[in-house]
C-alpha positions as CSV (number, residue, x, y, z in Angstrom):
1,X,2.2,-25.9,-19.8
2,X,4.7,-24.0,-17.6
3,X,5.9,-27.1,-15.7
4,X,6.8,-28.9,-19.0
5,X,8.8,-25.8,-20.2
6,X,10.5,-25.5,-16.8
7,X,11.5,-29.2,-16.9
8,X,12.9,-28.9,-20.4
9,X,14.8,-25.8,-19.5
10,X,16.1,-27.5,-16.4
11,X,17.2,-30.5,-18.4
12,X,19.1,-28.4,-20.9
13,X,20.9,-26.4,-18.2
14,X,21.7,-29.6,-16.3
15,X,23.3,-31.2,-19.4
16,X,25.4,-28.2,-20.1
17,X,26.3,-27.3,-16.4
18,X,26.1,-30.6,-14.4
19,X,27.3,-29.0,-11.2
20,X,24.4,-26.6,-10.9
21,X,21.5,-27.6,-8.7
22,X,18.1,-26.3,-9.9
23,X,15.0,-26.2,-7.8
24,X,11.7,-24.9,-8.8
25,X,8.2,-24.5,-7.3
26,X,5.2,-22.3,-7.6
27,X,5.5,-18.8,-6.1
28,X,2.7,-18.1,-3.6
29,X,1.7,-14.4,-3.7
30,X,1.1,-12.5,-0.5
31,X,-2.3,-13.1,1.0
32,X,-3.5,-9.5,0.3
33,X,-2.8,-10.0,-3.4
34,X,-4.6,-13.3,-3.4
35,X,-7.7,-11.7,-1.8
36,X,-7.6,-8.8,-4.3
37,X,-7.4,-11.2,-7.2
38,X,-10.3,-13.3,-5.8
39,X,-12.4,-10.2,-5.3
40,X,-11.7,-9.0,-8.8
41,X,-12.6,-12.4,-10.3
42,X,-15.9,-12.5,-8.5
43,X,-16.6,-8.8,-9.3
44,X,-16.0,-9.5,-13.0
45,X,-18.4,-12.4,-13.1
46,X,-21.1,-10.4,-11.3
47,X,-20.6,-7.6,-13.7
48,X,-20.9,-9.9,-16.7
49,X,-24.0,-11.5,-15.2
50,X,-25.6,-8.0,-14.7
51,X,-24.9,-7.1,-18.3
52,X,-26.3,-10.3,-19.6
53,X,-29.4,-10.1,-17.4
54,X,-29.8,-6.4,-18.2
55,X,-30.0,-5.1,-14.6
56,X,-28.7,-1.7,-13.9
57,X,-26.9,-1.6,-10.5
58,X,-26.5,2.2,-10.8
59,X,-30.3,2.7,-10.6
60,X,-30.2,0.8,-7.2
61,X,-27.9,3.5,-5.8
62,X,-29.8,6.3,-7.5
63,X,-26.9,7.1,-9.8
64,X,-27.0,7.7,-13.6
65,X,-25.4,4.9,-15.5
66,X,-22.1,5.8,-17.1
67,X,-21.8,5.7,-20.9
68,X,-19.6,2.5,-20.8
69,X,-22.4,0.7,-19.0
70,X,-24.9,1.8,-21.6
71,X,-22.5,0.7,-24.3
72,X,-22.2,-2.7,-22.7
73,X,-26.0,-3.1,-22.6
74,X,-26.3,-2.2,-26.2
75,X,-23.4,-4.5,-27.3
76,X,-23.7,-7.6,-25.2
77,X,-22.1,-9.8,-27.8
């Protein structure tokens, strides 16, 4: 998707301004941000899995489940 748009944009600019050199590549984020994003992705999937299965992780820690968790259990769809 984005690559095609970039190539079209690059082509239009090159036709209008032939002396401009255009380079493009994917931006690699800093490692800490990649790790945070990976953690959040896994955490989200685990959370969805717990909601679907109906397990309460708060009971494991001896905590009362927050109202958002109870709402998620009642409204799985």
